[in-house]
Backbone as CSV, one residue per row, in Angstrom:
resi,resn,N_x,N_y,N_z,CA_x,CA_y,CA_z,C_x,C_y,C_z
1,MET,45.538,-5.219,11.758,45.525,-3.774,11.824,45.123,-3.288,13.217
2,CYS,44.226,-3.985,13.875,43.811,-3.548,15.212,44.972,-3.621,16.185
3,TYR,45.753,-4.682,16.101,46.888,-4.814,17.010,47.902,-3.709,16.738
4,TYR,48.165,-3.426,15.488,49.109,-2.375,15.135,48.625,-1.018,15.658
5,GLY,47.340,-0.747,15.521,46.781,0.502,16.038,46.879,0.585,17.542
6,HIS,46.685,-0.535,18.211,46.806,-0.569,19.674,48.231,-0.249,20.099
7,VAL,49.201,-0.829,19.430,50.598,-0.608,19.787,51.001,0.836,19.511
8,GLU,50.571,1.378,18.399,50.932,2.750,18.054,50.252,3.775,18.949
9,ASN,49.099,3.454,19.498,48.316,4.410,20.275,48.533,4.257,21.781
10,THR,49.447,3.421,22.219,49.677,3.198,23.641,50.121,4.474,24.342
11,SER,50.834,5.332,23.665,51.311,6.563,24.300,50.166,7.508,24.651
12,ASN,48.995,7.345,24.056,47.847,8.208,24.336,46.974,7.699,25.476
13,LEU,47.384,6.651,26.152,46.576,6.110,27.242,46.628,6.970,28.492
14,GLY,47.658,7.723,28.667,47.778,8.560,29.859,49.045,9.385,29.799
15,HIS,49.290,10.132,30.848,50.461,11.001,30.881,51.701,10.274,31.368
16,ASP,51.520,9.260,32.181,52.653,8.538,32.742,53.058,7.402,31.814
17,LEU,54.307,7.392,31.425,54.815,6.379,30.498,54.696,4.968,31.058
18,TYR,54.937,4.797,32.356,54.911,3.469,32.965,53.487,2.913,33.042
19,TRP,52.516,3.770,33.371,51.124,3.301,33.398,50.632,2.978,31.994
20,SER,51.043,3.766,31.015,50.663,3.481,29.632,51.205,2.132,29.190
21,PHE,52.459,1.860,29.545,53.053,0.564,29.214,52.323,-0.564,29.928
22,PHE,51.983,-0.353,31.205,51.282,-1.374,31.981,49.937,-1.706,31.360
23,PHE,49.152,-0.688,31.012,47.841,-0.944,30.418,47.958,-1.546,29.027
24,GLY,48.978,-1.161,28.288,49.215,-1.771,26.980,49.544,-3.253,27.095
25,ALA,50.317,-3.606,28.122,50.662,-5.013,28.351,49.494,-5.793,28.931
26,LEU,48.649,-5.132,29.691,47.499,-5.787,30.306,46.515,-6.308,29.255
27,VAL,46.457,-5.641,28.132,45.577,-6.068,27.056,46.028,-7.413,26.476
28,GLU,47.309,-7.707,26.601,47.847,-8.944,26.044,47.476,-10.179,26.864
29,VAL,47.114,-10.020,28.123,46.866,-11.162,29.010,45.747,-12.074,28.496
30,PRO,44.591,-11.555,28.082,43.555,-12.468,27.579,43.979,-13.252,26.340
31,ALA,44.882,-12.698,25.562,45.323,-13.395,24.352,46.048,-14.695,24.686
32,TYR,46.748,-14.729,25.801,47.459,-15.948,26.182,46.515,-17.049,26.647
33,SER,45.332,-16.689,27.116,44.375,-17.708,27.541,43.703,-18.394,26.357
34,VAL,43.766,-17.793,25.181,43.141,-18.387,24.000,43.796,-19.720,23.653
35,TYR,45.101,-19.807,23.796,45.791,-21.070,23.511,45.269,-22.197,24.398
36,TRP,45.086,-21.902,25.665,44.576,-22.900,26.596,43.140,-23.276,26.242
37,LEU,42.313,-22.288,25.925,40.921,-22.574,25.575,40.805,-23.408,24.303
38,VAL,41.598,-23.085,23.303,41.550,-23.849,22.053,42.002,-25.281,22.300
39,ASP,42.990,-25.462,23.145,43.475,-26.801,23.459,42.410,-27.605,24.197
40,ARG,41.674,-26.973,25.100,40.666,-27.669,25.914,39.332,-27.839,25.201
41,LEU,38.859,-26.786,24.536,37.508,-26.803,23.972,37.457,-27.059,22.473
42,GLY,38.511,-26.747,21.792,38.511,-26.866,20.344,38.406,-25.488,19.699
43,ARG,38.654,-25.458,18.410,38.712,-24.190,17.692,37.342,-23.584,17.463
44,ARG,36.363,-24.373,17.112,35.041,-23.838,16.746,34.302,-23.180,17.907
45,PRO,34.223,-23.794,19.099,33.521,-23.106,20.191,34.192,-21.804,20.623
46,VAL,35.518,-21.772,20.580,36.225,-20.550,20.956,35.956,-19.456,19.933
47,PHE,35.979,-19.799,18.649,35.685,-18.815,17.614,34.243,-18.338,17.706
48,LEU,33.325,-19.244,17.960,31.915,-18.870,18.096,31.719,-17.909,19.262
49,ALA,32.342,-18.191,20.398,32.224,-17.309,21.556,32.823,-15.939,21.260
50,ALA,33.941,-15.897,20.569,34.568,-14.617,20.224,33.704,-13.829,19.248
51,ALA,33.130,-14.509,18.267,32.288,-13.825,17.289,31.000,-13.301,17.924
52,VAL,30.380,-14.097,18.787,29.153,-13.653,19.475,29.474,-12.493,20.416
53,GLY,30.582,-12.594,21.136,30.983,-11.505,22.029,31.250,-10.212,21.272
54,ALA,31.921,-10.311,20.130,32.176,-9.121,19.316,30.878,-8.539,18.771
55,GLY,29.946,-9.403,18.376,28.657,-8.915,17.869,27.843,-8.211,18.933
56,ILE,27.794,-8.785,20.123,27.045,-8.163,21.220,27.672,-6.829,21.601
57,THR,28.998,-6.788,21.633,29.690,-5.548,21.957,29.422,-4.480,20.898
58,SER,29.411,-4.865,19.631,29.156,-3.910,18.551,27.734,-3.363,18.620
59,ILE,26.784,-4.220,18.901,25.395,-3.762,19.026,25.254,-2.851,20.241
60,GLY,25.877,-3.233,21.354,25.818,-2.403,22.553,26.458,-1.045,22.347
61,TYR,27.500,-0.976,21.538,28.167,0.292,21.263,27.228,1.274,20.564
62,GLY,26.326,0.763,19.770,25.365,1.625,19.080,24.381,2.300,20.018
63,TYR,24.192,1.763,21.207,23.258,2.341,22.171,23.913,3.310,23.153
64,LEU,25.228,3.476,23.069,25.906,4.417,23.956,25.572,5.852,23.553
65,PRO,25.459,6.740,24.519,25.188,8.137,24.155,26.414,8.758,23.495
66,ASP,26.177,9.757,22.658,27.268,10.443,21.986,28.081,11.256,22.987
67,SER,29.384,11.280,22.782,30.234,12.122,23.620,30.177,13.551,23.085
68,GLU,30.743,14.466,23.811,30.716,15.868,23.392,31.475,16.070,22.080
69,CYS,32.577,15.348,21.893,33.347,15.475,20.655,32.535,15.000,19.452
70,GLN,31.814,13.902,19.611,31.006,13.388,18.508,29.862,14.336,18.189
71,LYS,29.266,14.966,19.194,28.175,15.906,18.966,28.667,17.119,18.176
72,LYS,29.849,17.624,18.514,30.404,18.778,17.815,30.719,18.454,16.368
73,GLU,31.285,17.271,16.127,31.616,16.871,14.763,30.357,16.646,13.927
74,LYS,29.329,16.142,14.545,28.103,15.816,13.828,27.391,17.071,13.329
75,TYR,27.437,18.144,14.091,26.659,19.324,13.769,27.479,20.442,13.127
76,HIS,28.770,20.228,12.901,29.578,21.270,12.257,29.959,20.884,10.887
């Protein structure tokens, strides 16, 4: 579902169609390195690193200040 949402929302990345396409394609680059990492390190260490990275990112997201849109939605 995340990949589908990313593909559908690419048009909202900016006003220029070419830059939106470029940034949408740029997200795909790290995915190609996963094959190499799994081949070199194995499946478990790569999954562990991805899970720890996602957990740290999720915890860090909770400490970000609210944007103006979130503040308006929260109090209305």
